[in-house]
C-alpha positions as CSV (number, residue, x, y, z in Angstrom):
1,X,39.9,5.5,-5.8
2,X,40.1,9.5,-4.7
3,X,36.3,9.6,-6.6
4,X,35.1,6.8,-4.8
5,X,35.5,8.5,-1.7
6,X,34.5,11.5,-2.8
7,X,31.0,10.2,-3.9
8,X,30.6,7.8,-1.0
9,X,31.2,11.2,1.0
10,X,28.7,13.5,-0.7
11,X,26.0,10.1,-0.4
12,X,26.5,10.1,3.5
13,X,26.2,14.1,4.1
14,X,22.7,13.5,1.5
15,X,21.8,10.6,4.0
16,X,22.2,12.5,6.7
17,X,21.0,15.8,5.6
18,X,17.7,14.0,5.3
19,X,17.2,11.7,8.3
20,X,17.5,14.6,10.7
21,X,14.6,16.5,9.1
22,X,12.1,13.6,8.6
23,X,10.7,11.3,11.4
24,X,7.8,9.0,11.5
25,X,5.0,9.4,13.2
26,X,1.6,7.2,14.1
27,X,-0.4,10.1,12.3
28,X,2.4,10.4,9.3
29,X,4.3,7.5,8.7
30,X,8.1,7.4,7.3
31,X,8.1,6.0,3.8
32,X,11.8,4.8,3.7
33,X,13.4,3.8,0.4
34,X,15.9,1.2,-0.4
35,X,16.8,0.8,-4.4
36,X,19.4,-1.6,-5.1
37,X,20.5,-2.4,-8.7
38,X,18.2,-5.4,-8.8
39,X,15.3,-4.4,-6.6
40,X,12.9,-1.5,-4.7
41,X,11.8,-1.8,-1.6
42,X,10.0,0.7,0.7
43,X,8.3,0.7,4.5
44,X,6.1,3.2,6.1
45,X,7.6,3.3,10.0
46,X,6.6,4.3,13.1
47,X,9.5,5.7,14.6
48,X,8.1,6.6,18.1
49,X,6.3,3.4,18.4
50,X,9.4,1.4,16.7
51,X,7.5,-0.6,14.2
52,X,6.9,-1.1,10.7
53,X,3.3,-0.6,9.4
54,X,3.8,-2.0,5.9
55,X,6.6,-3.0,3.2
56,X,6.4,-3.9,-0.3
57,X,9.2,-4.5,-2.3
58,X,9.7,-5.9,-6.3
59,X,10.8,-9.1,-4.2
60,X,7.3,-9.7,-3.1
61,X,5.4,-12.5,-5.4
62,X,2.5,-10.6,-5.9
63,X,5.2,-7.9,-7.7
64,X,7.7,-10.0,-9.2
65,X,8.1,-10.7,-13.0
66,X,10.3,-8.5,-15.3
67,X,13.4,-6.3,-13.9
68,X,13.1,-4.4,-10.5
69,X,16.0,-2.5,-11.0
70,X,13.7,-0.4,-13.2
71,X,11.8,2.8,-13.1
72,X,8.2,0.8,-14.3
73,X,9.0,-1.8,-11.0
74,X,9.8,1.0,-8.8
75,X,6.0,2.4,-9.9
76,X,4.3,-0.6,-9.2
77,X,5.7,-0.6,-5.3
78,X,4.7,2.9,-5.2
79,X,1.2,1.5,-5.9
80,X,1.0,-1.5,-4.2
81,X,2.2,1.0,-0.7
82,X,0.0,3.3,-1.1
83,X,-2.7,1.0,-1.2
84,X,-1.4,-1.3,2.4
85,X,-0.7,2.2,3.3
86,X,-4.5,3.1,2.6
87,X,-5.9,-0.5,4.2
88,X,-3.8,0.5,7.5
89,X,-5.4,3.9,7.9
90,X,-3.0,6.2,6.6
91,X,-3.1,8.9,4.1
92,X,0.1,11.2,4.7
93,X,3.1,10.2,4.7
94,X,6.3,11.4,4.9
95,X,9.5,10.8,2.4
96,X,13.0,9.3,3.3
97,X,14.8,8.9,0.2
98,X,17.9,8.3,1.6
99,X,20.9,9.2,-0.1
100,X,19.6,8.8,-3.4
101,X,18.8,11.7,-5.2
102,X,15.3,12.6,-6.3
103,X,15.3,11.8,-10.0
104,X,14.2,7.9,-11.6
105,X,13.3,5.1,-9.6
106,X,12.6,7.7,-6.8
107,X,10.7,10.0,-8.8
108,X,8.6,7.0,-10.6
109,X,8.1,5.3,-7.2
110,X,7.2,8.7,-5.3
111,X,4.5,9.9,-8.3
112,X,2.8,6.1,-8.4
113,X,2.1,6.4,-4.7
114,X,0.6,10.2,-4.9
115,X,-1.3,9.4,-8.2
116,X,-2.8,6.1,-6.2
117,X,-4.0,8.5,-3.0
118,X,-1.0,8.8,-0.4
119,X,0.3,12.4,0.3
120,X,3.8,13.0,0.3
């Protein structure tokens, strides 16, 4: 039980460290990433206006199919959010990975978004 508390404390510290530095504006919104064991999703958020500009998820019918909890699915979501962001007129974003470490699915997502034309 003690190890679970240690892991949760580390996640909480990492989340607060990232969120204190990352704020979204109209010119450069925050690209917030959420991952679970089965799905991967993200949102473009303008914190000044308090609204979501675009979102993509493995729960969407266009992106559904196969496993939603692997790096390949995260890459599909990265390409989809880059396309939606460019349609909304956004070219630069700030990546908010939350408490997730930058490897695995999060890294695959970010690389796919960069390849599709989004600046992180």
